[in-house]
C-alpha positions in Angstrom: 0.0 0.0 0.0 2.8 2.5 0.9 4.6 1.8 -2.3 1.5 2.6 -4.4 1.0 5.9 -2.5 4.6 7.0 -2.4 5.7 5.7 -5.8 4.4 8.7 -7.9 6.5 10.9 -5.7 9.8 9.2 -6.4 11.2 11.5 -9.1 10.2 14.6 -6.9 12.1 13.3 -4.0 15.1 12.2 -6.1 15.3 15.8 -7.2 14.7 17.2 -3.7 17.3 14.8 -2.1 19.9 15.4 -4.7 19.5 19.2 -4.4 19.6 19.1 -0.6 22.7 16.9 -0.5 24.6 19.2 -3.0 23.5 22.3 -1.0 24.6 20.8 2.3 28.0 20.0 0.7 28.4 23.6 -0.5 27.7 25.0 3.0 30.5 22.8 4.3 32.8 24.2 1.7 31.9 27.8 2.5 32.3 27.4 6.2 35.7 25.6 5.6 36.9 28.5 3.4 35.9 31.2 6.0 39.2 32.5 7.2 40.3 31.8 10.8 40.3 35.4 11.8 36.5 35.7 11.0 35.8 32.4 12.9 37.7 33.7 15.9 35.9 37.1 15.9 32.4 35.7 15.5 32.1 31.9 16.2 28.8 32.1 17.9 27.2 34.2 15.1 28.5 31.9 12.3 27.3 28.8 14.2 23.9 30.5 15.1 23.1 31.3 11.4 24.9 28.6 9.4 23.9 25.5 11.5 20.1 26.0 10.9 20.8 26.4 7.2 22.5 23.0 7.1 19.7 21.5 9.1 17.1 22.7 6.6 19.0 21.1 3.8 19.5 17.9 5.9 15.7 17.9 6.7 15.0 17.9 3.0 17.5 15.1 2.4 16.0 13.1 5.3 12.4 13.4 4.0 13.6 12.4 0.6 15.2 9.3 2.0 12.4 8.4 4.2 9.7 8.8 1.5 11.9 6.9 -1.1 12.4 3.8 1.1 10.3 0.8 0.2 7.9 0.9 3.2 5.1 -1.7 3.6 2.9 0.9 5.4 3.0 4.6 6.0 3.1 4.2 9.9 6.9 4.6 10.2 7.0 7.2 7.5 4.5 9.2 9.3 6.2 8.7 12.7 9.7 9.7 11.3 8.3 12.7 9.4 6.3 13.9 12.4 9.3 13.4 14.8 11.6 15.4 12.5 9.0 18.2 12.2 8.7 18.5 16.0 12.5 18.4 16.3 12.9 21.2 13.6 10.3 23.3 15.3 12.1 23.0 18.7 15.5 23.7 17.1 14.1 26.8 15.4 13.0 28.1 18.8 16.5 27.4 20.1 18.0 29.4 17.2 15.8 32.3 18.4 17.3 31.9 21.8 20.8 31.8 20.5 20.3 34.8 18.2 19.0 36.9 21.2 22.2 36.1 23.1 24.6 37.3 20.4 26.6 40.3 21.3 28.6 40.5 18.1 25.5 40.9 15.9 21.9 42.0 16.4 19.4 40.1 14.3 17.0 42.4 12.4 13.3 41.6 11.3 14.5 39.9 8.1 16.7 37.6 10.1 14.0 36.8 12.6 11.6 36.0 9.7 13.9 33.8 7.7 15.9 32.2 10.5 13.1 31.6 13.0 9.5 32.3 11.8 9.5 30.7 8.4 11.4 27.6 9.5 9.0 27.1 12.4 6.1 27.2 9.9 7.8 24.8 7.6 8.6 22.3 10.4 5.1 22.6 11.9 3.8 21.8 8.5 6.1 18.8 8.3 4.9 17.6 11.7 1.3 18.0 10.6 1.9 16.2 7.4 3.5 13.4 9.3 0.4 13.0 11.4 -1.8 13.6 8.4 -0.2 10.8 6.4 -2.0 8.3 8.7 -5.3 10.0 8.0 -5.4 11.3 4.4 -2.1 10.4 2.8 -2.9 11.7 -0.7 -3.5 15.2 0.5 -0.8 15.3 3.2 1.9 14.2 0.8 1.4 17.5 -0.9 1.8 19.3 2.4 5.0 17.4 3.1 6.3 18.2 -0.4 5.5 21.8 0.0 7.2 22.0 3.5 10.3 20.3 2.1 10.6 22.6 -0.9 10.0 25.6 1.4 12.8 24.4 3.7 15.1 24.2 0.7 14.2 27.8 -0.4 14.7 29.0 3.1 18.0 27.2 3.3 19.1 28.8 -0.1 18.1 32.3 0.9 19.8 31.9 4.5 23.0 30.4 2.9 23.2 33.4 0.6 22.7 35.7 3.6 25.4 34.0 5.6 27.8 33.8 2.6 27.4 37.5 1.7 27.7 38.5 5.4 31.0 36.5 5.6 32.3 37.9 2.3 31.5 41.5 3.3 32.8 41.1 6.9 35.5 38.6 6.5 38.2 41.3 6.2 39.0 43.0 9.5 39.0 46.4 7.7 35.3 45.8 6.9 35.8 46.0 3.1 34.6 43.3 0.8 37.2 41.5 -1.2 37.9 43.5 -4.3 37.2 46.9 -2.7 40.1 49.3 -3.1 
């Protein structure tokens, strides 16, 4: 039964999983390339804003893997998806706590929206989709797909935000590379 329900989604999740894995790898490259001086000056800020981005990409990869596995029923799929949605929601609240404690950087409304509010909405949708898979799987697979794509878009936007911040602020003089 689960295979018949999830089968039509296989190419969607192959695309989502591949994108999420590639974007996760790129985040590792970016953080590795950040110079040591920047990491020493702002380690809490980098961790506060880059770790959630990696989590969003990993969430999409996780969902793709779970939905693509050859399950006999949707019970475990629903449980794993709901559990990860709950975890992501709690983690997003933790990001808010960490961002409020930063002394090196003050988050603005855009940061609060993209790093806290929108991820919470996506993870709550994922949690609800996990529960809904047991009730109306055909409808809640669309909710799950939407939440997963939303997390990738949030991650892309936030990765861009982190990368541009690091590029502009990586030089102790405050100049972006290439500025003379």
